[in-house]
C-alpha positions as CSV (number, residue, x, y, z in Angstrom):
1,M,-0.1,0.0,0.0
2,S,1.3,3.4,-0.8
3,E,1.8,6.5,1.4
4,E,-0.9,8.2,-0.3
5,D,-3.2,5.4,0.4
6,R,-2.7,5.6,3.7
7,G,-3.6,9.4,3.8
8,Y,-0.4,10.9,4.0
9,G,-0.2,12.7,0.7
10,W,-2.4,15.3,-1.2
11,E,-3.0,12.8,-4.4
12,G,-1.1,15.2,-6.4
13,H,-1.0,12.4,-9.2
14,L,-4.9,12.7,-9.5
15,L,-4.7,16.5,-10.2
16,D,-5.9,18.0,-13.8
17,L,-2.9,20.3,-13.6
18,P,-3.6,22.0,-17.0
19,A,-7.1,22.7,-15.9
20,Y,-5.9,24.4,-12.9
21,L,-3.4,26.5,-14.5
22,E,-6.1,27.8,-16.9
23,R,-8.4,28.5,-14.0
24,V,-5.9,30.7,-12.4
25,G,-4.4,32.2,-15.4
26,Y,-0.8,31.1,-14.8
27,D,1.4,30.1,-17.7
28,G,4.8,30.7,-16.3
29,D,7.8,28.5,-15.0
30,L,6.6,25.2,-13.3
31,A,9.9,24.6,-11.4
32,P,9.3,24.3,-7.5
33,T,11.1,27.5,-6.5
34,V,10.1,30.1,-4.5
35,A,9.5,32.4,-7.5
36,T,6.9,29.9,-9.1
37,L,5.4,29.5,-5.4
38,R,4.9,33.3,-5.2
39,A,3.4,33.5,-8.6
40,L,1.3,30.7,-8.1
41,H,-0.2,31.7,-4.9
42,R,-0.9,35.1,-6.0
43,A,-2.7,33.7,-9.2
44,H,-4.8,31.7,-6.9
45,V,-5.8,34.1,-4.4
46,T,-6.8,36.6,-7.0
47,S,-8.8,34.1,-9.3
48,I,-10.9,31.9,-6.9
49,P,-13.3,33.4,-4.8
50,F,-14.1,32.5,-1.1
51,E,-17.7,31.2,-0.4
52,N,-20.0,29.0,1.5
53,L,-22.9,28.8,-0.7
54,E,-23.1,25.1,-0.9
55,I,-24.1,24.9,2.9
56,M,-26.7,27.4,2.4
57,L,-28.0,25.4,-0.8
58,G,-28.3,22.5,1.3
59,R,-25.5,20.5,-0.1
60,P,-22.5,18.9,1.7
61,V,-19.0,20.3,1.1
62,E,-16.8,17.5,0.0
63,L,-13.1,17.5,0.1
64,R,-12.1,14.5,-2.0
65,L,-9.9,16.0,-4.7
66,D,-12.1,15.0,-7.6
67,A,-15.0,16.9,-5.9
68,V,-12.9,19.9,-4.9
69,Q,-11.7,20.1,-8.6
70,D,-15.1,19.9,-10.3
71,K,-16.1,23.0,-8.0
72,L,-13.4,25.2,-7.8
73,V,-11.7,24.6,-11.1
74,R,-14.3,23.1,-13.5
75,R,-17.5,24.7,-12.5
76,A,-15.4,28.2,-11.6
77,R,-17.2,28.2,-8.2
78,G,-15.0,29.3,-5.1
79,G,-14.9,27.4,-1.5
80,Y,-13.3,28.1,1.9
81,C,-10.3,27.2,3.3
82,F,-10.2,23.5,3.4
83,E,-11.2,23.3,-0.2
84,H,-8.8,25.8,-1.4
85,N,-5.9,24.4,0.3
86,R,-6.8,20.9,-0.3
87,L,-6.3,21.8,-3.8
88,F,-3.5,23.8,-3.5
89,A,-1.8,21.2,-1.7
90,A,-2.1,18.9,-4.5
91,V,-0.7,21.3,-7.0
92,L,2.1,22.0,-4.9
93,E,3.0,18.3,-4.3
94,R,2.7,17.5,-7.9
95,L,5.0,20.2,-8.7
96,G,7.7,18.9,-6.2
97,Y,7.2,21.1,-3.4
98,D,7.5,19.7,0.2
99,V,4.2,20.2,1.6
100,T,3.0,20.1,5.2
101,A,-0.5,21.1,6.3
102,L,-1.2,22.9,9.6
103,V,-4.5,23.9,11.3
104,G,-5.0,27.5,12.8
105,R,-7.4,29.0,15.0
106,V,-9.2,32.0,13.5
107,M,-9.3,34.6,16.1
108,M,-10.1,38.0,14.3
109,G,-9.5,39.9,17.4
110,A,-11.3,37.5,19.9
111,E,-9.9,37.0,23.0
112,R,-11.1,33.9,24.1
113,L,-9.8,30.8,22.4
114,R,-11.4,29.4,19.3
115,P,-11.2,26.0,17.8
116,G,-9.0,25.0,15.1
117,T,-11.1,25.4,12.2
118,H,-8.7,26.9,9.5
119,A,-6.4,24.8,7.0
120,L,-2.8,26.5,6.2
121,L,0.2,25.2,4.5
122,H,3.8,25.0,5.3
123,V,5.8,24.7,2.4
124,R,9.6,24.4,1.1
125,A,10.7,25.0,-2.2
126,S,13.6,23.4,-3.8
127,D,15.9,26.3,-4.2
128,Q,15.7,27.3,-0.7
129,A,18.6,26.7,1.4
130,P,18.4,24.3,4.2
131,D,18.5,26.8,7.1
132,A,16.0,29.4,5.1
133,P,12.5,30.1,6.6
134,A,9.5,27.8,5.5
135,L,7.1,29.7,3.7
136,L,3.5,29.9,5.2
137,C,0.9,29.6,2.2
138,D,-2.7,30.6,2.7
139,V,-5.0,30.6,-0.6
140,G,-8.1,29.8,1.3
141,F,-8.8,32.6,3.8
142,G,-10.3,35.4,1.3
143,F,-8.3,38.3,2.5
144,G,-4.7,37.3,1.3
145,P,-2.0,37.5,1.8
146,L,-1.1,37.9,-2.2
147,E,1.9,35.7,-1.6
148,P,3.5,33.4,0.9
149,L,4.8,34.8,4.0
150,E,8.3,33.6,5.5
151,L,7.9,32.0,8.6
152,T,9.9,34.3,10.7
153,E,9.5,37.6,12.6
154,R,10.6,39.8,10.2
155,G,8.1,42.7,11.0
156,V,5.3,44.1,8.5
157,V,5.2,42.8,5.2
158,E,3.4,45.2,2.5
159,Q,2.1,43.2,-0.5
160,D,0.4,45.9,-2.9
161,G,-0.9,48.1,0.0
162,W,-2.0,45.3,1.8
163,A,0.0,44.5,5.1
164,Y,0.7,41.6,7.2
165,R,3.0,40.5,10.1
166,L,4.0,37.3,11.5
167,R,4.9,37.2,15.4
168,R,5.8,34.2,17.7
169,G,2.8,33.5,19.9
170,R,2.1,31.5,23.2
171,T,5.1,29.1,24.2
172,T,3.9,26.3,26.3
173,G,5.3,24.9,29.4
174,T,7.4,22.3,27.5
175,G,8.7,25.0,25.0
176,F,6.3,24.3,22.3
177,Q,6.3,27.5,20.0
178,G,3.3,28.9,18.7
179,W,2.6,31.8,15.8
180,E,0.2,34.5,15.2
181,L,-0.7,36.3,11.9
182,H,-1.8,39.7,12.1
183,Q,-3.4,41.7,9.4
184,R,-3.8,45.3,8.9
185,D,-7.5,46.2,8.6
186,P,-9.1,49.9,8.1
187,G,-9.2,50.2,12.0
188,G,-5.6,48.8,12.7
189,W,-3.9,45.7,13.3
190,V,-6.1,42.5,14.1
191,L,-4.9,39.3,15.3
192,R,-6.1,36.9,12.5
193,H,-5.3,33.4,13.6
194,M,-3.0,31.3,15.8
195,F,-1.3,28.2,14.8
196,T,1.6,25.7,15.4
197,L,3.7,23.7,13.5
198,N,1.9,20.4,14.4
199,E,1.5,18.1,11.0
200,A,-2.2,17.5,9.9
201,F,-3.4,15.2,7.4
202,R,-6.4,15.0,5.0
203,I,-8.1,13.2,7.7
204,D,-7.9,16.1,10.0
205,Y,-9.2,18.3,7.3
206,D,-12.2,16.2,6.7
207,V,-12.9,16.1,10.5
208,A,-12.9,20.1,11.0
209,N,-14.7,20.7,7.6
210,Y,-17.5,18.6,8.9
211,Y,-17.8,20.8,11.9
212,V,-17.7,24.1,10.2
213,S,-20.2,23.1,7.5
214,T,-22.7,21.4,9.8
215,N,-22.5,22.6,13.4
216,A,-25.3,25.3,14.4
217,R,-22.5,27.4,16.3
218,S,-20.3,27.7,12.9
219,P,-20.7,30.8,11.3
220,F,-20.8,29.1,7.8
221,T,-24.1,27.7,8.6
222,A,-25.6,31.0,9.6
223,R,-26.0,33.1,6.3
224,P,-24.5,33.4,2.9
225,F,-21.0,34.4,2.8
226,A,-18.5,35.5,-0.1
227,Q,-15.2,37.2,-0.3
228,K,-13.0,38.1,-3.3
229,F,-9.5,39.5,-2.9
230,R,-7.9,41.3,-5.7
231,V,-4.7,43.6,-6.0
232,G,-6.5,46.6,-5.6
233,S,-9.9,45.8,-3.9
234,F,-11.3,43.3,-1.3
235,H,-15.0,42.4,-1.6
236,V,-17.0,40.9,1.1
237,L,-20.6,39.7,1.0
238,D,-22.1,38.8,4.5
239,G,-25.5,37.9,4.2
240,T,-27.0,40.9,2.5
241,D,-24.4,43.5,3.2
242,L,-21.8,44.2,0.5
243,T,-18.6,45.9,1.6
244,L,-15.7,47.1,-0.6
245,T,-12.1,47.6,1.0
246,L,-9.2,49.2,-0.6
247,P,-5.7,49.0,0.3
248,S,-5.8,52.8,1.5
249,G,-8.2,51.9,4.1
250,E,-11.2,53.1,2.6
251,V,-14.3,51.0,2.6
252,E,-17.7,51.1,1.0
253,K,-20.9,49.4,2.4
254,R,-24.3,48.9,1.2
255,S,-27.3,46.7,2.0
256,L,-28.8,44.6,-0.9
257,A,-32.1,43.4,-1.6
258,P,-32.1,39.4,-1.6
259,E,-32.8,39.4,-5.6
260,E,-29.8,41.7,-6.0
261,V,-27.5,39.0,-4.6
262,P,-26.9,36.8,-7.3
263,E,-26.1,39.5,-9.7
264,R,-23.4,41.0,-7.2
265,L,-22.4,37.5,-6.6
266,A,-21.4,37.2,-10.5
267,E,-20.4,40.8,-11.0
268,D,-18.0,41.4,-8.0
269,F,-17.2,37.9,-7.1
270,G,-17.1,36.0,-10.2
271,I,-19.8,33.3,-8.8
272,V,-22.4,32.4,-11.4
273,L,-25.2,30.1,-10.0
274,E,-27.2,28.0,-11.8
275,D,-30.8,29.1,-12.2
276,D,-32.5,26.9,-9.5
277,D,-29.7,27.7,-7.2
278,V,-30.4,31.3,-7.8
279,R,-34.0,31.0,-6.6
280,R,-32.9,28.9,-3.7
281,L,-30.3,31.6,-2.4
282,I,-33.0,34.2,-2.6
283,E,-35.5,32.0,-0.4
284,V,-32.7,31.6,2.0
285,L,-31.9,35.4,2.2
286,H,-35.7,36.3,2.4
287,K,-35.9,33.6,5.7
288,G,-32.5,35.2,7.2
């Protein structure tokens, strides 16, 4: 039995790589270097939106690679962190990167500890020196970063006007090191999520995905949610509230009628729903 059959790998050999590259609009070098990783990460983040609409439409969120490829690549839909980073891990594995999955705790300014419900990737490229910092990849949060971050305390990282910083977090009594990722919002710096370097596997993502897609306390079961991150703008749909944030910190907000939401999903997020799903989503919004 192969290592992948036992659940350790990301099934990169099953990936339709040409279809993925077309989906994200990438036609550059595919050598597993830092430069390729940065370009692929940027292409993915700015091409495939974040969304939870399957849950709102009464369908399960599947993490099998064929299901993720069908939804995010062939059907040109979006997904949330487990779908995005499941797909990106398979891409990177296929290209020859060293990929280790991690799990983070989404905080967004909260003080009370939250559960581990966010997917992250710890990646090393072929042209990195052995003592060079690993690269933290996250194509599935919705709000960047555009490119991977070096896993080190190097201060503020500016990416086309958007800003992030990694800091060492809580250290356990046995010396186990945690990390924190902060992002700059219009109101200032916000602790986005916390994580450690414990290795996670596909089965761990399956368990966390089941919780966030079915539990009544999960924000993803409460209302439709979508995000589209571009170099010069960040769109968020939260229920019927639409927000546009610019790198300058300027924010525009408006409330939509339920009937307006499908058109805005198509125009601002690149999410085009089938006719029956349009009707069902509008019904959900009216009930909400």
